C-alpha positions in Angstrom: -2.0 -16.1 -10.1 -4.0 -13.7 -7.9 -2.9 -15.8 -4.8 0.8 -15.2 -5.7 0.0 -11.4 -6.0 -1.4 -11.2 -2.6 1.6 -12.8 -1.3 3.7 -10.0 -2.9 1.4 -7.4 -1.4 2.2 -8.7 2.1 6.1 -8.9 1.5 6.6 -5.3 3.0 5.2 -6.7 6.2 6.9 -10.1 6.1 10.2 -9.3 7.5 8.6 -7.6 10.6 6.5 -10.6 11.2 9.4 -13.1 10.6 11.3 -11.3 13.2 8.4 -11.4 15.7 7.9 -15.1 15.1 11.5 -16.0 15.4 11.9 -14.4 18.9 8.6 -13.6 20.7 10.6 -12.7 23.9 12.7 -9.8 22.5 12.1 -6.5 24.2 10.2 -4.0 22.4 10.9 -0.1 22.8 8.3 2.3 22.6 8.9 5.6 20.6 6.9 8.8 21.1 6.6 10.6 17.9 4.9 14.1 16.9 3.6 15.3 13.3 6.1 17.6 11.4 9.1 16.3 13.6 11.6 13.8 13.0 12.9 11.1 15.5 16.4 9.9 15.1 17.9 6.6 15.9 21.4 6.2 16.4 23.6 2.9 16.3 27.0 1.8 16.7 27.3 0.5 13.4 25.8 1.0 9.7 22.2 0.0 9.4 21.5 -2.6 6.7 17.7 -2.7 6.8 14.7 -1.1 8.3 11.1 -2.2 8.0 7.8 -0.7 9.4 4.5 -2.3 9.2 2.5 0.8 8.0 3.1 3.7 5.3 1.7 6.0 8.2 5.3 6.7 9.0 8.0 7.6 6.7 11.2 5.5 7.4 14.7 6.3 6.2 18.0 5.1 6.9 21.7 6.6 6.3 24.8 5.1 7.6 24.2 4.3 11.2 21.0 6.5 11.5 17.3 5.8 11.0 15.0 8.8 10.5 11.2 8.2 11.4 8.5 10.9 10.6 4.9 10.2 11.2 2.6 11.1 8.4 -0.8 10.5 9.8 -2.4 11.4 13.3 -3.8 8.6 15.4 -1.7 5.8 13.7 0.7 3.4 15.4 2.9 0.5 13.9 6.0 -1.7 14.5 9.5 -1.1 13.4 12.4 -3.5 13.0 15.9 -2.2 12.3 18.9 -4.4 11.4 22.5 -3.8 11.6 25.5 -6.2 10.6 25.1 -7.9 14.0 21.9 -6.7 15.8 18.2 -6.6 15.6 16.2 -3.9 17.0 12.3 -3.8 17.8 10.3 -0.8 18.3 6.5 0.1 18.6 5.8 3.6 17.1 3.1 5.3 19.1 0.6 7.4 17.6 2.0 11.0 17.1 1.6 13.3 20.1 2.7 16.6 21.6 6.3 17.6 20.4 7.2 18.2 24.1 6.8 14.5 24.8 8.3 13.0 21.8 11.8 11.2 21.6 14.0 13.4 19.4 17.0 11.2 19.3 17.7 7.7 20.8 21.3 6.2 21.2 21.6 2.7 20.6 25.2 2.4 20.2 25.9 0.7 23.5 23.1 -1.8 23.2 24.4 -5.4 24.0 24.9 -7.5 20.6 22.4 -10.1 19.9 22.8 -13.1 17.6 20.8 -13.1 14.5 18.4 -16.1 14.6 18.5 -18.9 12.0 15.6 -19.1 9.3 12.3 -20.4 10.6 11.3 -24.0 9.4 8.8 -24.4 6.6 6.1 -25.1 8.9 6.6 -22.0 10.8 7.2 -19.9 7.6 3.7 -21.3 6.4 2.2 -19.9 9.6 3.9 -16.7 9.1 2.7 -16.2 5.5 -1.1 -16.9 6.9 -0.2 -14.1 9.5 0.9 -11.7 6.6 -1.9 -12.5 4.4 -4.3 -11.8 7.1 -2.7 -8.5 8.0 -2.8 -7.3 4.4 -6.5 -8.1 4.1 -7.2 -6.4 7.4 -5.1 -3.2 6.2 -6.7 -2.8 2.8 -9.2 0.0 2.3 -12.5 -0.9 0.6 -13.5 1.2 -2.4 -17.0 1.8 -2.7 -18.2 1.5 -6.3 -21.9 1.5 -5.8 -22.5 4.4 -7.7 -21.2 2.6 -11.1 -23.9 0.9 -12.9 -23.6 -2.2 -14.9 -24.7 -1.5 -18.6 -25.1 -3.9 -21.3 -22.8 -3.5 -24.2 -19.9 -2.1 -21.9 -16.8 -3.6 -20.2 -17.2 -2.7 -16.5 -14.2 -2.0 -14.3 -14.6 -1.8 -10.4 -11.7 -0.8 -8.0 -12.3 -3.1 -5.1 -9.4 -2.6 -2.7 -6.4 -0.4 -2.1 -3.5 -1.4 0.1 -0.7 0.9 1.2 2.6 -0.5 2.3 5.8 1.1 3.2 7.0 0.2 -0.7 4.0 1.5 -2.4 0.5 1.1 -3.4 -1.4 -1.9 -4.3 -4.6 -1.8 -6.3 -7.2 -4.7 -6.6 -9.9 -4.5 -9.3 -12.7 -6.6 -11.0 -13.5 -6.3 -14.8 -16.7 -7.9 -16.3 -17.5 -8.3 -19.9 -21.2 -7.3 -20.5 -20.7 -7.2 -24.3 -21.7 -9.9 -26.8 -18.1 -10.4 -27.9 -14.9 -11.6 -26.2 -12.8 -9.1 -24.5 -9.1 -9.4 -24.0 -7.7 -8.0 -20.7 -4.5 -6.2 -21.2 -2.2 -4.5 -18.8 -4.0 -1.5 -17.7 -2.5 2.0 -18.0 -2.6 4.2 -14.8 -2.7 8.0 -14.4 -3.0 10.5 -11.5 -5.7 13.1 -12.4 -4.9 16.9 -11.4 -5.9 20.2 -12.1 -9.5 19.4 -10.8 -12.3 21.7 -10.8 -11.8 24.0 -7.6 -15.4 24.3 -6.7 -15.7 20.5 -6.3 -14.1 18.9 -3.2 -12.7 15.2 -3.3 -12.5 15.2 0.5 -15.7 13.6 1.0 -15.1 11.1 -1.8 -12.2 9.2 -0.4 -12.3 5.5 -0.9 -14.8 5.9 -3.6 -15.1 5.0 -7.5 -16.3 7.9 -9.4 -19.0 7.5 -11.8 -19.0 9.6 -15.1 -21.1 12.3 -13.6 -19.0 13.1 -10.9 -15.7 12.7 -12.9 -17.1 15.2 -15.4 -17.7 17.8 -12.6 -14.2 17.2 -11.3 -12.9 17.7 -14.9 -9.3 16.6 -14.3 -7.5 18.4 -17.0 -4.1 16.9 -16.5 -3.3 13.3 -16.6 0.1 12.2 -15.4 1.2 8.6 -16.5 2.3 6.4 -13.7 4.8 3.5 -14.3 3.3 0.2 -12.5 6.1 -2.1 -10.9 3.8 -5.2 -11.9 0.4 -6.0 -12.9 -1.4 -9.5 -13.0 -4.9 -10.7 -13.9 -6.6 -13.9 -13.2 -7.8 -14.5 -16.8 -6.9 -12.5 -19.8 -9.6 -13.7 -22.3 -13.3 -12.9 -21.1 -16.2 -14.5 -22.7 -19.6 -12.5 -22.7 -20.8 -12.2 -19.1 -17.6 -13.1 -17.5 -15.6 -11.6 -14.7 -12.0 -11.7 -13.5 -9.8 -9.9 -11.0 -6.4 -8.2 -11.2 -3.8 -6.4 -9.1 -1.7 -3.4 -10.3 1.3 -2.7 -8.1 2.8 1.0 -7.8 6.3 1.7 -6.3 5.1 5.3 -5.1 3.5 6.7 -2.2 0.6 9.4 -2.5 -0.8 12.1 -0.3 -4.6 11.8 0.5 -6.8 12.7 -1.2 -5.6 11.5 -4.6 -7.4 10.5 -7.9 -6.4 7.7 -9.9 -7.5 6.2 -13.0 -7.1 2.7 -14.5 -7.4 2.4 -18.2 -8.0 -0.6 -20.5 -8.1 -1.2 -24.1 -11.4 0.6 -25.3 -14.2 -1.0 -27.2 -14.8 0.9 -30.3 -15.5 4.5 -29.3 -16.3 3.4 -25.6 -13.7 3.9 -22.9 -13.0 1.1 -20.3 -11.7 3.1 -17.5 -12.2 3.5 -13.5 -11.3 6.6 -11.6 -11.2 6.4 -7.8 -10.1 8.7 -4.8 -8.2 7.2 -1.9 
């Protein structure tokens, strides 16, 4: 089940990698971008799909135009654009100075190129391996070392966060340190805001918060988030057992952001995990 979930994690990059594998000889055009500026690609027919390999660039398409806006400094990625009869490949360079950027690129006179047929099963398997590898390499590890294992509790640790152009994937582990079985239900997710102004979360990025730090932040507002999907390896945990799960959010967040996973409580003890990414 978890393996299937990680295949879903990589779907946002699959389209780009399939196109790369189908035609390694196609020319790739470099595009120079700048922070707080938009680069516009114009085509001679309506755009049907656009896909980038990283959420560091915001990609939108309307009619025959694709709008590109870099969101982070120092990031680069690939971009594929499809129209009804053509496919275009680009490399989005790290944002630089506005005077050197491509403001608008006209592709309306580009020679048409046939769309290749789907890859055979063996090639698709190779592409799937590439996608999963890239997904693991692109994940941000969450440090949960300050969270202590306490007997009598159910412990949740956030392990990895993966951002894609389509949303956010959170992988966690949950361990039952009680003497009774614990049923792992679908977790609720919330975004914490109204944090204490004298406590900065800038230095806590990619960190799971222990109860002491969370109390100092004192998030007064919890905004519920709707999960697109949620899977767990094992729903019923016996004493001492551990399993892993993944939650998918179809939403983009500005860093740093504090999110909280909440599971079914045990008596008066909360089963939660708050983290900054």
